[in-house]
N, CA, C and O atoms as CSV, one atom per row, in Angstrom:
chain,resi,resn,atom,element,x,y,z
A,1,MET,N,N,144.378,23.708,-3.228
A,1,MET,CA,C,144.638,24.050,-1.946
A,1,MET,C,C,143.345,22.939,-1.020
A,1,MET,O,O,142.164,22.886,-1.361
A,2,ARG,N,N,143.925,22.180,0.115
A,2,ARG,CA,C,143.170,21.350,1.393
A,2,ARG,C,C,143.777,22.037,2.720
A,2,ARG,O,O,144.626,22.874,3.027
A,3,VAL,N,N,142.838,21.185,3.318
A,3,VAL,CA,C,142.650,21.875,4.595
A,3,VAL,C,C,142.954,20.481,5.166
A,3,VAL,O,O,142.892,19.658,4.252
A,4,LYS,N,N,143.330,19.791,6.616
A,4,LYS,CA,C,143.280,18.780,7.201
A,4,LYS,C,C,143.387,19.478,8.400
A,4,LYS,O,O,144.327,20.147,8.827
A,5,ARG,N,N,141.963,19.156,9.037
A,5,ARG,CA,C,141.622,20.296,10.916
A,5,ARG,C,C,141.185,18.507,11.438
A,5,ARG,O,O,140.466,17.620,10.977
A,6,LYS,N,N,142.031,18.652,12.557
A,6,LYS,CA,C,142.495,18.479,13.795
A,6,LYS,C,C,142.554,18.856,15.380
A,6,LYS,O,O,143.614,19.014,15.986
A,7,LYS,N,N,141.548,18.950,15.831
A,7,LYS,CA,C,141.062,19.367,17.545
A,7,LYS,C,C,141.039,20.256,16.828
A,7,LYS,O,O,140.355,20.335,15.807
A,8,ASP,N,N,142.154,21.457,17.468
A,8,ASP,CA,C,142.241,22.780,17.589
A,8,ASP,C,C,142.842,23.521,16.679
A,8,ASP,O,O,143.089,24.726,16.740
A,9,GLN,N,N,143.157,22.496,15.524
A,9,GLN,CA,C,144.191,23.288,14.640
A,9,GLN,C,C,143.500,22.961,12.824
A,9,GLN,O,O,142.657,22.189,12.368
A,10,LYS,N,N,144.210,23.788,12.362
A,10,LYS,CA,C,143.921,23.269,10.779
A,10,LYS,C,C,145.732,23.663,10.009
A,10,LYS,O,O,146.645,24.429,10.315
A,11,VAL,N,N,145.513,22.701,8.983
A,11,VAL,CA,C,146.764,22.501,8.319
A,11,VAL,C,C,146.875,22.880,6.954
A,11,VAL,O,O,146.813,21.825,6.323
A,12,TYR,N,N,146.995,23.738,6.247
A,12,TYR,CA,C,146.398,24.031,4.887
A,12,TYR,C,C,147.479,23.710,4.085
A,12,TYR,O,O,148.546,24.246,4.383
A,13,SER,N,N,147.440,22.634,2.726
A,13,SER,CA,C,148.616,22.110,2.033
A,13,SER,C,C,148.131,22.439,0.397
A,13,SER,O,O,146.985,22.398,-0.052
A,14,TYR,N,N,149.681,22.849,-0.479
A,14,TYR,CA,C,149.077,22.929,-1.898
A,14,TYR,C,C,149.746,22.268,-2.691
A,14,TYR,O,O,150.791,21.949,-2.124
A,15,SER,N,N,149.713,21.957,-3.523
A,15,SER,CA,C,150.880,21.675,-4.822
A,15,SER,C,C,151.081,22.887,-5.932
A,15,SER,O,O,150.261,23.708,-6.342
A,16,GLY,N,N,151.873,22.777,-6.123
A,16,GLY,CA,C,152.311,23.666,-7.041
A,16,GLY,C,C,153.195,25.203,-6.919
A,16,GLY,O,O,154.166,25.469,-6.210
A,17,ASP,N,N,152.273,26.270,-8.127
A,17,ASP,CA,C,153.119,27.698,-7.563
A,17,ASP,C,C,152.226,27.952,-6.534
A,17,ASP,O,O,151.043,27.686,-6.744
A,18,LEU,N,N,152.438,28.249,-5.846
A,18,LEU,CA,C,151.271,29.319,-4.606
A,18,LEU,C,C,150.537,30.380,-5.118
A,18,LEU,O,O,149.374,30.698,-4.870
A,19,GLU,N,N,151.426,30.939,-5.934
A,19,GLU,CA,C,150.758,32.483,-7.005
A,19,GLU,C,C,149.585,32.261,-7.454
A,19,GLU,O,O,148.705,33.102,-7.270
A,20,GLN,N,N,149.330,31.078,-8.140
A,20,GLN,CA,C,148.481,29.875,-8.726
A,20,GLN,C,C,147.365,29.694,-7.924
A,20,GLN,O,O,146.186,29.532,-8.241
A,21,GLU,N,N,147.870,29.741,-6.908
A,21,GLU,CA,C,147.003,28.320,-5.564
A,21,GLU,C,C,146.044,29.805,-4.850
A,21,GLU,O,O,144.937,29.916,-4.325
A,22,VAL,N,N,146.879,30.522,-5.096
A,22,VAL,CA,C,146.571,31.768,-4.104
A,22,VAL,C,C,145.104,32.306,-5.380
A,22,VAL,O,O,143.880,32.213,-5.293
A,23,LYS,N,N,145.774,32.702,-6.163
A,23,LYS,CA,C,144.216,32.993,-7.600
A,23,LYS,C,C,143.248,32.362,-6.644
A,23,LYS,O,O,142.745,32.774,-5.599
A,24,LYS,N,N,143.075,30.589,-7.698
A,24,LYS,CA,C,142.574,29.978,-7.234
A,24,LYS,C,C,141.150,29.861,-6.176
A,24,LYS,O,O,139.935,29.700,-6.299
A,25,ALA,N,N,142.499,30.118,-4.720
A,25,ALA,CA,C,141.294,30.106,-3.472
A,25,ALA,C,C,140.698,31.878,-3.399
A,25,ALA,O,O,140.030,32.237,-2.429
A,26,LYS,N,N,140.887,32.412,-4.020
A,26,LYS,CA,C,140.601,33.902,-4.336
A,26,LYS,C,C,139.182,33.692,-5.202
A,26,LYS,O,O,138.204,34.387,-4.927
A,27,SER,N,N,139.156,33.120,-5.808
A,27,SER,CA,C,138.174,33.055,-6.920
A,27,SER,C,C,137.395,32.039,-6.400
A,27,SER,O,O,136.220,32.193,-6.067
A,28,GLU,N,N,137.868,31.249,-6.341
A,28,GLU,CA,C,136.737,30.054,-5.149
A,28,GLU,C,C,135.621,30.675,-3.690
A,28,GLU,O,O,134.501,30.417,-3.250
A,29,TYR,N,N,136.823,31.651,-3.347
A,29,TYR,CA,C,136.425,32.575,-1.766
A,29,TYR,C,C,134.906,33.380,-2.429
A,29,TYR,O,O,133.841,33.208,-1.836
A,30,MET,N,N,134.964,34.054,-3.414
A,30,MET,CA,C,134.312,35.277,-4.137
A,30,MET,C,C,132.824,34.607,-4.888
A,30,MET,O,O,131.831,35.285,-5.152
A,31,GLU,N,N,133.005,32.784,-5.199
A,31,GLU,CA,C,131.959,32.391,-5.626
A,31,GLU,C,C,131.360,31.855,-4.913
A,31,GLU,O,O,130.222,31.683,-5.348
A,32,LYS,N,N,131.538,31.403,-3.834
A,32,LYS,CA,C,131.211,30.778,-2.686
A,32,LYS,C,C,130.129,32.110,-1.564
A,32,LYS,O,O,129.037,31.885,-1.044
A,33,GLU,N,N,130.657,32.960,-1.528
A,33,GLU,CA,C,130.614,34.034,-0.366
A,33,GLU,C,C,128.952,34.650,-1.167
A,33,GLU,O,O,127.919,34.673,-0.499
A,34,THR,N,N,128.997,35.156,-2.842
A,34,THR,CA,C,128.284,35.185,-3.396
A,34,THR,C,C,127.070,34.817,-4.116
A,34,THR,O,O,126.128,35.402,-4.650
A,35,SER,N,N,127.569,33.289,-3.867
A,35,SER,CA,C,126.314,32.417,-4.118
A,35,SER,C,C,125.230,32.415,-3.843
A,35,SER,O,O,125.109,32.838,-2.693
A,36,GLN,N,N,124.202,32.129,-4.332
A,36,GLN,CA,C,122.674,31.608,-4.513
A,36,GLN,C,C,122.711,30.128,-3.860
A,36,GLN,O,O,121.987,30.157,-2.864
A,37,GLU,N,N,123.284,28.831,-4.042
A,37,GLU,CA,C,123.767,28.398,-3.134
A,37,GLU,C,C,123.803,28.651,-1.338
A,37,GLU,O,O,123.199,28.102,-0.417
A,38,ARG,N,N,124.828,29.763,-1.395
A,38,ARG,CA,C,124.823,30.289,0.266
A,38,ARG,C,C,123.671,30.703,0.615
A,38,ARG,O,O,123.247,29.965,1.505
A,39,VAL,N,N,122.967,31.498,0.365
A,39,VAL,CA,C,121.186,32.151,0.329
A,39,VAL,C,C,120.536,30.733,1.060
A,39,VAL,O,O,119.859,30.768,2.087
A,40,PHE,N,N,120.839,29.657,0.415
A,40,PHE,CA,C,119.991,28.768,0.076
A,40,PHE,C,C,119.679,28.169,0.978
A,40,PHE,O,O,118.600,28.046,1.557
A,41,LEU,N,N,121.257,27.504,1.231
A,41,LEU,CA,C,121.633,26.584,2.485
A,41,LEU,C,C,121.461,27.096,3.710
A,41,LEU,O,O,121.318,26.379,4.700
A,42,LEU,N,N,121.462,29.081,3.766
A,42,LEU,CA,C,120.947,29.061,5.126
A,42,LEU,C,C,119.530,29.148,5.414
A,42,LEU,O,O,118.945,28.712,6.405
A,43,TRP,N,N,119.025,29.809,4.355
A,43,TRP,CA,C,118.311,29.622,4.364
A,43,TRP,C,C,117.061,28.311,4.576
A,43,TRP,O,O,115.858,28.494,4.766
A,44,GLN,N,N,117.712,27.123,4.484
A,44,GLN,CA,C,117.290,25.691,5.413
A,44,GLN,C,C,118.098,25.215,6.059
A,44,GLN,O,O,118.445,24.043,6.207
A,45,TYR,N,N,118.524,26.382,6.588
A,45,TYR,CA,C,119.004,26.010,8.410
A,45,TYR,C,C,118.587,27.088,9.172
A,45,TYR,O,O,119.149,27.155,10.265
A,46,GLN,N,N,117.900,27.818,8.969
A,46,GLN,CA,C,117.287,28.871,9.567
A,46,GLN,C,C,115.667,28.208,10.009
A,46,GLN,O,O,115.039,28.331,11.060
A,47,ARG,N,N,115.339,27.508,8.788
A,47,ARG,CA,C,113.926,26.587,8.612
A,47,ARG,C,C,114.403,25.665,9.565
A,47,ARG,O,O,113.836,25.422,10.630
A,48,ALA,N,N,115.429,25.166,9.179
A,48,ALA,CA,C,114.763,23.316,10.278
A,48,ALA,C,C,115.318,23.764,11.447
A,48,ALA,O,O,115.105,22.894,12.291
A,49,LYS,N,N,115.904,24.654,11.911
A,49,LYS,CA,C,116.252,25.347,13.471
A,49,LYS,C,C,115.070,25.144,13.942
A,49,LYS,O,O,114.735,24.299,14.771
A,50,LYS,N,N,114.474,25.867,13.452
A,50,LYS,CA,C,112.803,26.298,13.829
A,50,LYS,C,C,112.064,26.029,13.807
A,50,LYS,O,O,111.146,26.496,14.482
A,51,ALA,N,N,111.925,24.656,12.640
A,51,ALA,CA,C,111.177,23.542,13.144
A,51,ALA,C,C,111.986,22.276,14.311
A,51,ALA,O,O,111.198,21.704,15.064
A,52,TYR,N,N,112.649,22.106,14.360
A,52,TYR,CA,C,112.887,21.497,15.394
A,52,TYR,C,C,113.128,22.196,17.060
A,52,TYR,O,O,113.120,21.569,18.119
A,53,GLU,N,N,113.314,23.524,16.877
A,53,GLU,CA,C,112.297,24.010,18.217
A,53,GLU,C,C,111.119,23.692,18.090
A,53,GLU,O,O,110.728,22.839,18.887
A,54,LYS,N,N,110.635,23.949,17.602
A,54,LYS,CA,C,109.144,24.350,17.748
A,54,LYS,C,C,108.517,22.315,18.284
A,54,LYS,O,O,107.889,21.951,19.279
A,55,TYR,N,N,109.098,21.434,17.031
A,55,TYR,CA,C,109.053,19.989,17.773
A,55,TYR,C,C,109.183,20.043,19.690
A,55,TYR,O,O,108.521,19.931,20.722
A,56,GLU,N,N,110.459,20.283,19.196
A,56,GLU,CA,C,111.340,20.104,20.929
A,56,GLU,C,C,109.858,20.844,21.909
A,56,GLU,O,O,109.330,20.188,22.807
A,57,GLN,N,N,109.472,21.976,21.607
A,57,GLN,CA,C,108.529,23.179,22.850
A,57,GLN,C,C,107.892,22.237,22.991
A,57,GLN,O,O,107.805,21.525,23.991
A,58,ARG,N,N,107.181,22.104,21.599
A,58,ARG,CA,C,105.850,20.747,21.971
A,58,ARG,C,C,106.461,19.304,22.751
A,58,ARG,O,O,105.908,18.754,23.703
A,59,ILE,N,N,107.196,19.044,22.370
A,59,ILE,CA,C,107.247,18.096,23.678
A,59,ILE,C,C,107.328,17.943,25.365
A,59,ILE,O,O,107.146,17.196,26.326
A,60,ALA,N,N,107.733,19.213,24.931
A,60,ALA,CA,C,107.780,20.007,26.584
A,60,ALA,C,C,106.864,20.136,27.166
A,60,ALA,O,O,106.806,20.146,28.396
A,61,ASP,N,N,105.301,20.353,25.859
A,61,ASP,CA,C,104.205,20.886,26.246
A,61,ASP,C,C,103.779,19.941,27.131
A,61,ASP,O,O,103.696,20.009,28.357
A,62,LEU,N,N,103.458,18.849,26.211
A,62,LEU,CA,C,103.103,17.822,25.858
A,62,LEU,C,C,103.346,16.997,27.631
A,62,LEU,O,O,102.518,16.502,28.397
A,63,LYS,N,N,104.648,17.144,27.726
A,63,LYS,CA,C,105.405,16.531,29.223
A,63,LYS,C,C,104.346,16.857,30.801
A,63,LYS,O,O,103.670,16.345,31.694
A,64,GLY,N,N,105.149,18.725,29.942
A,64,GLY,CA,C,104.323,19.695,31.436
A,64,GLY,C,C,102.874,19.011,31.775
A,64,GLY,O,O,102.543,18.825,32.946
A,65,PHE,N,N,102.160,18.703,30.843
A,65,PHE,CA,C,100.438,19.210,30.716
A,65,PHE,C,C,100.238,17.137,30.873
A,65,PHE,O,O,99.086,16.738,30.705
A,66,ILE,N,N,101.034,16.340,31.088
A,66,ILE,CA,C,100.581,15.279,31.260
A,66,ILE,C,C,100.963,15.258,33.029
A,66,ILE,O,O,100.211,15.253,34.004
A,67,GLU,N,N,101.796,15.252,32.967
A,67,GLU,CA,C,102.055,15.948,34.708
A,67,GLU,C,C,101.131,15.793,35.202
A,67,GLU,O,O,100.437,14.873,35.635
A,68,LEU,N,N,101.148,17.798,35.037
A,68,LEU,CA,C,99.796,18.611,35.530
A,68,LEU,C,C,98.194,17.814,35.646
A,68,LEU,O,O,97.317,18.211,36.413
A,69,ALA,N,N,98.087,16.946,34.964
A,69,ALA,CA,C,96.798,16.529,34.897
A,69,ALA,C,C,96.812,15.441,35.194
A,69,ALA,O,O,95.688,14.941,35.177
A,70,GLU,N,N,97.792,14.625,35.547
A,70,GLU,CA,C,97.809,13.609,36.357
A,70,GLU,C,C,97.738,13.799,37.881
A,70,GLU,O,O,97.175,12.993,38.622
A,71,ALA,N,N,98.185,14.620,38.185
A,71,ALA,CA,C,98.575,15.080,39.541
A,71,ALA,C,C,96.923,15.728,39.898
A,71,ALA,O,O,96.197,15.518,40.869
A,72,GLU,N,N,96.753,16.421,38.904
A,72,GLU,CA,C,95.078,16.715,38.770
A,72,GLU,C,C,94.102,15.928,39.210
A,72,GLU,O,O,93.371,16.141,40.178
A,73,LEU,N,N,94.096,14.471,38.056
A,73,LEU,CA,C,93.253,13.512,38.367
A,73,LEU,C,C,93.524,13.061,39.384
A,73,LEU,O,O,92.482,13.097,40.040
A,74,LYS,N,N,94.576,12.485,40.174
A,74,LYS,CA,C,94.745,11.813,41.717
A,74,LYS,C,C,94.144,13.514,42.769
A,74,LYS,O,O,93.233,13.219,43.543
A,75,LYS,N,N,94.269,13.990,42.787
A,75,LYS,CA,C,93.443,14.844,43.291
A,75,LYS,C,C,91.846,14.735,43.402
A,75,LYS,O,O,91.181,14.738,44.438
A,76,GLN,N,N,91.419,14.644,42.146
A,76,GLN,CA,C,90.424,14.148,42.410
A,76,GLN,C,C,89.666,13.106,43.025
A,76,GLN,O,O,88.561,12.989,43.555
A,77,GLU,N,N,91.080,12.083,42.651
A,77,GLU,CA,C,90.250,10.339,42.642
A,77,GLU,C,C,90.456,10.964,44.556
A,77,GLU,O,O,89.340,10.902,45.073
A,78,SER,N,N,91.251,11.354,45.320
A,78,SER,CA,C,91.099,12.006,46.353
A,78,SER,C,C,90.365,12.688,46.799
A,78,SER,O,O,89.752,12.323,47.802
A,79,GLY,N,N,90.180,13.725,46.327
A,79,GLY,CA,C,88.705,14.458,47.369
A,79,GLY,C,C,87.399,13.091,46.621
A,79,GLY,O,O,86.545,12.727,47.429
A,80,GLY,N,N,87.343,12.533,45.367
A,80,GLY,CA,C,85.624,12.159,45.576
A,80,GLY,C,C,85.850,10.492,46.237
A,80,GLY,O,O,84.898,9.774,45.928
A,81,ASN,N,N,86.687,9.935,46.889
A,81,ASN,CA,C,86.560,8.770,47.530
A,81,ASN,C,C,86.410,9.298,48.846
A,81,ASN,O,O,85.705,8.624,49.596
A,82,ALA,N,N,87.114,10.778,49.492
A,82,ALA,CA,C,86.770,10.462,51.074
A,82,ALA,C,C,85.351,11.002,51.200
A,82,ALA,O,O,84.757,10.933,52.276
Protein backbone atom coordinates (compact mmCIF):
# COMPACT_ATOMS: atom_id res chain seq x y z
CA MET A 1 0.00 0.00 0.00
CA ARG A 2 1.27 3.43 -0.93
CA VAL A 3 -0.02 6.91 -0.18
CA LYS A 4 0.32 9.95 -2.41
CA ARG A 5 -0.38 13.25 -0.69
CA LYS A 6 -1.47 16.33 -2.60
CA LYS A 7 -2.47 19.50 -0.79
CA ASP A 8 -5.72 18.43 0.93
CA GLN A 9 -5.95 14.96 -0.62
CA LYS A 10 -4.66 11.47 0.01
CA VAL A 11 -4.64 8.86 -2.72
CA TYR A 12 -4.14 5.24 -1.64
CA SER A 13 -2.90 2.68 -4.10
CA TYR A 14 -2.02 -1.01 -3.93
CA SER A 15 -1.16 -3.85 -6.22
CA GLY A 16 -2.26 -7.45 -6.04
CA ASP A 17 -4.91 -8.92 -3.79
CA LEU A 18 -6.83 -6.34 -1.74
CA GLU A 19 -7.42 -8.79 1.11
CA GLN A 20 -3.67 -9.47 1.40
CA GLU A 21 -2.94 -5.74 1.36
CA VAL A 22 -5.41 -5.16 4.19
CA LYS A 23 -3.77 -7.92 6.26
CA LYS A 24 -0.30 -6.46 5.66
CA ALA A 25 -1.54 -2.95 6.47
CA LYS A 26 -3.14 -4.13 9.73
CA SER A 27 0.03 -5.97 10.69
CA GLU A 28 2.22 -2.94 10.00
CA TYR A 29 -0.25 -0.68 11.84
CA MET A 30 -0.15 -2.81 14.98
CA GLU A 31 3.63 -3.06 14.81
CA LYS A 32 4.10 0.70 14.46
CA GLU A 33 1.48 1.62 17.04
CA THR A 34 3.09 -0.52 19.75
CA SER A 35 6.76 -0.11 18.83
CA GLN A 36 9.41 1.26 21.16
CA GLU A 37 10.65 3.39 18.28
CA ARG A 38 7.39 5.37 18.43
CA VAL A 39 7.87 5.99 22.16
CA PHE A 40 11.47 7.03 21.56
CA LEU A 41 10.53 9.39 18.71
CA LEU A 42 7.86 11.02 20.87
CA TRP A 43 10.39 11.48 23.67
CA GLN A 44 12.88 13.03 21.23
CA TYR A 45 10.22 15.34 19.82
CA GLN A 46 9.12 16.57 23.24
CA ARG A 47 12.69 17.08 24.39
CA ALA A 48 13.64 18.95 21.23
CA LYS A 49 10.51 21.08 21.45
CA LYS A 50 11.28 22.05 25.05
CA ALA A 51 14.90 22.85 24.19
CA TYR A 52 13.83 24.99 21.23
CA GLU A 53 11.25 26.89 23.30
CA LYS A 54 13.82 27.45 26.05
CA TYR A 55 16.35 28.71 23.48
CA GLU A 56 13.82 31.12 21.94
CA GLN A 57 12.79 32.35 25.39
CA ARG A 58 16.43 33.10 26.22
CA ILE A 59 16.76 35.12 23.01
CA ALA A 60 13.63 37.11 23.92
CA ASP A 61 14.92 37.67 27.47
CA LEU A 62 18.29 38.89 26.21
CA LYS A 63 16.65 41.26 23.72
CA GLY A 64 14.36 42.65 26.43
CA PHE A 65 17.28 43.15 28.83
CA ILE A 66 19.40 44.90 26.19
CA GLU A 67 16.59 47.32 25.32
CA LEU A 68 15.91 48.09 28.97
CA ALA A 69 19.60 48.42 29.89
CA GLU A 70 20.33 50.73 26.94
CA ALA A 71 17.38 52.94 27.91
CA GLU A 72 18.67 53.05 31.49
CA LEU A 73 22.19 53.96 30.29
CA LYS A 74 20.81 56.83 28.21
CA LYS A 75 18.81 58.00 31.20
CA GLN A 76 21.92 57.89 33.41
CA GLU A 77 24.03 59.73 30.83
CA SER A 78 21.48 62.49 30.36
CA GLY A 79 20.96 62.75 34.10
CA GLY A 80 24.73 62.88 34.79
CA ASN A 81 25.41 65.57 32.21
CA ALA A 82 22.68 67.96 33.36
